[in-house]
MARZAZA-103268 format. One line per field, with one value per residue: residue number from 1; residue in three letters; y, x, z of N, C-alpha, C in turn. Coordinates in Angstrom, 1 decimal, m for minus. Each point is the difference from the previous one (the first is absolute). Layout:
N
num = c(NUM, ...)
residu = c(ALA, ...)
n.c2 = c(Y, ...)
n.c1 = c(X, ...)
n.c3 = c(Z, ...)
ca.c2 = c(Y, ...)
ca.c1 = c(X, ...)
ca.c3 = c(Z, ...)
c.c2 = c(Y, ...)
c.c1 = c(X, ...)
c.c3 = c(Z, ...)
//
This chain:
75
num = c(1, 2, 3, 4, 5, 6, 7, 8, 9, 10, 11, 12, 13, 14, 15, 16, 17, 18, 19, 20, 21, 22, 23, 24, 25, 26, 27, 28, 29, 30, 31, 32, 33, 34, 35, 36, 37, 38, 39, 40, 41, 42, 43, 44, 45, 46, 47, 48, 49, 50, 51, 52, 53, 54, 55, 56, 57, 58, 59, 60, 61, 62, 63, 64, 65, 66, 67, 68, 69, 70, 71, 72, 73, 74, 75)
residu = c(MET, ILE, SER, GLU, ARG, THR, ALA, ILE, ILE, THR, ARG, ARG, ILE, GLY, VAL, CYS, CYS, LEU, CYS, THR, ALA, TYR, VAL, THR, ILE, THR, SER, GLY, PHE, LEU, LEU, PRO, GLY, VAL, ILE, ILE, ASN, CYS, MET, GLY, GLN, LEU, PHE, LEU, LEU, PRO, PHE, ALA, ILE, ARG, HIS, LYS, ALA, PRO, ASP, LEU, ILE, CYS, LEU, SER, ALA, PHE, TYR, LEU, ALA, ILE, ASN, MET, ARG, LEU, LEU, PHE, LEU, ALA, GLY)
n.c2 = c(4.1, m0.3, m0.1, 1.2, m0.2, m0.6, 1.0, 0.8, m0.7, m0.1, 1.3, 0.1, m0.7, 0.7, 1.1, m0.4, m0.4, 1.1, 0.5, m0.7, 0.3, 1.2, 0.0, m0.5, 0.8, 1.0, m0.6, 0.0, 0.6, m0.4, m1.2, m0.2, 0.4, m0.7, m1.0, 0.2, 0.1, m1.0, m0.5, 0.4, m0.5, m1.1, m0.1, 0.3, m0.8, m0.3, 0.1, m0.7, m0.8, 0.0, m0.1, m0.7, m1.1, 0.4, 0.8, 0.2, 0.2, 0.7, 0.6, 0.1, 0.4, 0.8, 0.3, 0.2, 0.5, 0.7, 0.3, 0.3, 0.6, 0.6, 0.3, 0.3, 0.7, 0.4, 0.0)
n.c1 = c(m8.5, 0.9, 1.0, 0.5, 0.4, m1.2, m0.7, 0.9, m0.1, m1.3, 0.1, 0.8, m0.8, m1.0, 0.8, 0.4, m1.3, m0.4, 1.0, m0.2, m1.3, 0.3, 0.9, m0.9, m0.9, 0.8, 0.1, m1.3, m0.2, m0.8, m0.3, 1.2, 0.4, m0.9, 0.3, 1.3, m0.3, m0.7, 0.9, 0.9, m0.9, m0.2, 1.4, m0.1, m1.0, 0.5, 1.2, m0.4, m0.6, 1.0, 0.7, m1.1, 0.7, m1.1, 0.9, 0.6, m1.2, m0.3, 1.2, m0.1, m1.3, 0.5, 1.0, m0.8, m0.8, 1.1, 0.3, m1.3, 0.0, 1.2, m0.5, m1.2, 0.7, 0.7, m1.2)
n.c3 = c(65.3, m0.9, 0.9, 0.0, 1.2, 0.3, m0.6, 0.6, 1.1, m0.2, m0.3, 1.0, 0.7, m0.4, 0.1, 1.2, 0.3, m0.6, 0.6, 1.1, m0.2, m0.3, 0.9, 0.8, m0.5, 0.0, 1.2, m0.4, 1.2, m0.9, 0.5, 0.5, m1.2, m0.5, 0.9, m0.2, m1.3, 0.2, 0.7, m0.9, m1.0, 0.8, 0.2, m1.3, 0.1, 1.3, m0.6, m1.0, 0.8, 0.9, m1.2, 0.0, m0.3, m0.6, m0.6, 1.1, 0.5, m1.0, 0.1, 1.3, m0.2, m0.9, 0.7, 0.9, m0.9, m0.5, 1.2, 0.3, m1.2, 0.3, 1.2, m0.6, m0.8, 1.1, 0.6)
ca.c2 = c(0.6, m0.3, 1.2, 0.4, m0.8, m1.3, 0.0, 0.2, m1.3, m1.0, 0.4, m0.3, m1.5, m0.3, 0.3, m1.0, m1.2, 0.2, m0.1, m1.4, m0.7, 0.3, m0.7, m1.4, m0.4, 0.1, m1.1, m1.2, m0.7, 0.7, m0.1, 0.8, 1.4, 0.4, 0.0, 1.1, 1.2, 0.2, 0.5, 1.4, 0.9, 0.1, 0.9, 1.3, 0.5, 0.9, 1.3, 0.5, 0.3, 1.1, 1.3, 0.1, m0.1, m1.0, m0.5, m1.1, m1.1, m0.6, m0.7, m1.2, m1.0, m0.5, m0.9, m1.2, m0.8, m0.7, m1.0, m1.1, m0.7, m0.8, m1.1, m1.1, m0.7, m0.7, m1.0)
ca.c1 = c(0.9, 1.4, 0.8, 0.9, 1.3, m0.3, m0.1, 1.3, 0.7, m0.5, 0.4, 1.4, 0.0, m0.6, 1.0, 1.0, m0.6, m0.1, 1.4, 0.3, m0.8, 0.6, 1.3, m0.4, m0.6, 1.0, 1.0, m0.7, m0.8, m1.3, m1.0, 0.4, 0.0, m1.4, m0.6, 0.6, m0.5, m1.4, 0.2, 0.4, m1.1, m0.9, 0.6, m0.1, m1.4, m0.3, 0.6, m0.8, m1.3, 0.2, 0.3, m1.1, 0.6, m0.7, 0.8, 0.8, m0.9, m0.4, 1.2, 0.2, m1.0, 0.4, 1.1, m0.5, m0.7, 1.0, 0.7, m0.9, 0.0, 1.2, m0.1, m0.9, 0.7, 1.2, m0.4)
ca.c3 = c(m0.9, 0.4, 0.2, m1.1, 0.2, m0.4, m1.5, m0.5, 0.3, m0.9, m1.4, m0.1, m0.1, m1.4, m1.0, 0.1, m0.6, m1.4, m0.5, 0.1, m1.0, m1.4, m0.1, 0.0, m1.3, m1.1, 0.2, m0.5, 1.1, m0.2, 1.0, 1.2, m0.3, m0.1, 1.3, 0.7, m0.6, 0.5, 1.4, m0.2, m0.4, 1.1, 0.9, m0.5, 0.1, 1.1, m0.3, m1.1, 0.6, 0.9, m0.7, m1.0, m1.4, m0.8, m1.1, 0.6, 0.4, m1.3, m0.6, 0.8, m0.3, m1.4, 0.2, 0.8, m0.9, m0.8, 0.9, 0.2, m1.3, m0.1, 1.1, m0.5, m1.2, 0.4, 0.9)
c.c2 = c(m0.2, 1.4, 0.3, m0.9, m1.5, 0.0, 0.1, m1.3, m1.0, 0.3, m0.4, m1.6, m0.4, 0.2, m1.0, m1.3, 0.1, m0.1, m1.4, m0.9, 0.1, m0.9, m1.5, m0.4, 0.0, m1.1, m1.3, m0.7, 0.7, m0.1, 0.8, 1.5, 0.6, 0.2, 1.3, 1.3, 0.2, 0.5, 1.5, 0.9, 0.2, 1.0, 1.5, 0.6, 0.9, 1.5, 0.7, 0.5, 1.2, 1.4, 0.2, 0.1, m1.1, m0.6, m1.2, m1.2, m0.8, m0.7, m1.3, m1.1, m0.6, m1.0, m1.3, m0.9, m0.8, m1.1, m1.2, m0.9, m0.9, m1.2, m1.1, m0.7, m0.8, m1.2, m1.1)
c.c1 = c(1.4, 0.8, 1.0, 1.3, m0.2, 0.0, 1.4, 0.8, m0.5, 0.4, 1.5, 0.2, m0.5, 1.0, 1.1, m0.4, 0.0, 1.4, 0.4, m0.7, 0.6, 1.2, m0.4, m0.6, 1.0, 1.1, m0.6, m0.8, m1.4, m0.9, 0.4, 0.0, m1.4, m0.6, 0.6, m0.5, m1.5, 0.1, 0.4, m1.1, m1.0, 0.6, m0.1, m1.4, m0.3, 0.5, m0.9, m1.4, 0.2, 0.2, m0.9, 0.6, m0.7, 0.8, 0.9, m0.8, m0.4, 1.2, 0.3, m1.0, 0.3, 1.1, m0.4, m0.8, 0.9, 0.7, m0.9, m0.2, 1.2, 0.0, m0.8, 0.6, 1.2, m0.4, m0.7)
c.c3 = c(0.5, 0.1, m1.2, 0.1, m0.6, m1.5, m0.7, 0.1, m1.0, m1.5, m0.2, m0.1, m1.4, m1.1, 0.0, m0.6, m1.5, m0.7, 0.1, m1.0, m1.4, m0.2, 0.0, m1.3, m1.2, 0.1, m0.4, 1.0, 0.0, 1.2, 1.3, m0.3, m0.1, 1.4, 0.8, m0.6, 0.5, 1.5, 0.0, m0.3, 1.2, 1.1, m0.4, 0.2, 1.2, m0.3, m1.1, 0.6, 0.9, m0.7, m1.2, m1.4, m0.8, m1.1, 0.5, 0.3, m1.3, m0.6, 0.8, m0.3, m1.4, 0.2, 0.8, m1.0, m0.9, 0.8, 0.2, m1.2, m0.1, 1.0, m0.5, m1.2, 0.4, 0.9, m0.7)
//
């Protein structure tokens, strides 16, 4: 199990990745934005698991599925 400190750090990194991905995608750079968004979603998972937040886990899985679809369509 991961520590509380590690979960908080990964959540902060994930949120920064998600903000960066939003700006990147809206600037027209789809592929890098989607990759950064996927990384951000993965960084949020330790926090969601540690705090037993199934809604956040499901939402992250939903966005990851959308990102994977965009990656396959862009590639």
